[in-house]
N, C-alpha and C positions, 0 to 999 in steps of 0.2 A: 505523400504518405499521409493519410489521415490520423488524426489523433485517436487513441483508444479511450482516454478519459478526458474530462474537462475539469476546470477549477469548480464549476457548478456541480459536478458529480461528488467531488471530495468534500465540498461544503454541506452537501445534502446528507452524506454519509456521517459527517461530524456534527450535524444538527445545528449549523450556524448559519447566519443570514449573511450573505455577500456584502450588504450595505453595512453591516455592524462587525465584521471579522476584525479581530485585534491586528493581525499582521497579513494583510493580503499578499504582499511579496513573498513571504514564507509559504502561504498556501499555493501559490503559482510555482513556486520552486521545488516544493515537495510532490507537486502533480507532475511536473516535468521529469523529475528524478525517479519517481516511481514507474512511469511509463518507460523510460530509457532502460531502467534496470530490468524490467519485466520482458521488454523486447530482446535485450541481450541474453538473459537467461533462457528464453524460449529458443532463441536461434541456437545458442550453445548446446541445448538439449536435443537439437535436431528437427525443430518445428519450422515450418515456413512462416514467414511474417506476413500475416494476413490482415487485411484492412476491410471491414472491422473484424476483430476476432470473436469468438463465441462469447456469450454472456458470462460463462464461469471465469474467462480470462479477464474481462472486464471487472468483475467483482473482486477477483483477487488483486488486481492492480489497484483498484480503489482502495481496498482493505490495506494494502501496503502503504499507500500514500497517507492514509489516516493514521496508521503506527508512525510513520515519519514524522508527521505534523505533531503528534501527541508527545514524541520523544524529545522535543526541544528542552534542554537544560537537565534531563534526567540522566543519571549515571548508566543505567542499562534498562531500556524498555521506556514505557511512558509512566509518568507520575500517578499516583493513585492515593485515595483517601481511605485505604484499607485499614481496618482496625487491628490487623495482624503486625503492621509496622516492618521495619527491616527491608533489607534488599529484594527478598522474595516478592514483596507487594509491588515493586516497580516492574517486574517482569510480565508481560502480556501472555499469560499461559496459552500456549497452543496457537497463538496468532501466525507465527511463521510458518508451521507445519501446515496450517489451513491455506495460507497464501500459495505455498509451493503445490499443494494438491489442486487448487483452483486453477493455477496457471499450468498444470499438467507437467510441472518439472521436478517432482519429487523423485523422479528417476528418468534417465534418458530415454529418448524415443528409440524403439527397436524396429529395424527392418523397414 
C-alpha cells in the first residue's frame, strides 16, 4: 500500500525546511497519523482504499497533518498570535469542515 502523503508534503505545507525543522519525529508522527485517520474515515464512509487517491484527498490529508502538527501544546486547535485573544483565537476556523469536504467524507457514500 503506497503512502498518500509524505513528510516532505507536510513540511512544504507548513513552510518549513526539513533540514531545520524543530521536531522531525513529530512531523513524521503527524504525517502517519493523518494518513491513517484519513484512510480509516474514507473506508468507514464507504470509499475504496485507492492508491494513489485523487488530488483533493491528498490535499485534505496534508491539511489535517498540518493542523495536527500545529496543535502541539494548544488546548483546542493550534496556537495563534491573534489580537483578539481568548480561546476563540486557538480554533482554526473552518479547517476541519474543509478537511472533511476534501476527503469526501462530510457525508457517507451513497449507492
